N, C-alpha and C positions, 0 to 999 in steps of 0.2 A: 597790474597784476602779478604779474612772476616777483613782485618784488615779496609778495606775501609769505612763498614758501621759504624768504630768508627772516624775516621778522617773528613767523608767527614759531618757531620751533628756537629762534633767541631769548622770547621771550620767558617760554615756558621753562629755559635753565633759566636763566634772570631768577627766576619766582622760585624756581627748585636752589641754587645756589641761597637765597635771600635764609631760606624754612632752612635749611642747615645751619646756619650763620647765628639763627636765632634759638635753635634747638640745642647747637653747644654751648649759647651763654646761656642759657637757664640752666645746662646738665653743669657745668665749671661755678656756677653759683655769682654771675654777675648780677644777677636781680635778683640776690636773696632780699636783703636790706637795703633799701633805696631810699628812707624816709632818714637814715643813721649820717648818711654824707651831707643833708641837708639841716639836720640840726647841729653836725658839728661846726658850721663856720658860720653857725649864728652865735656859741657860746666863745666866753670871752677869755678864757682860759689861756693862761702863760705858757710856752712851745717850754717843753723840756728839754734841757742840754745836758747831751754824753761828759762826762769828765773830760774825755780828748776832742768835743769840739766846744772848749770855754770862750774862743775869741782874742784869744793870743794872736 
């Protein structure tokens, strides 16, 4: 029973931390356009190579 005095506050802190991290991800734009990356890997566009990365 005494372990509940430790586990309940730890779980509350963990949930609060997860909510803060999710809010940060929303605010910083991490979840703005999740469809674009899924479509990008399906396209067969050649990779663009800069002049200084010509493969020499």
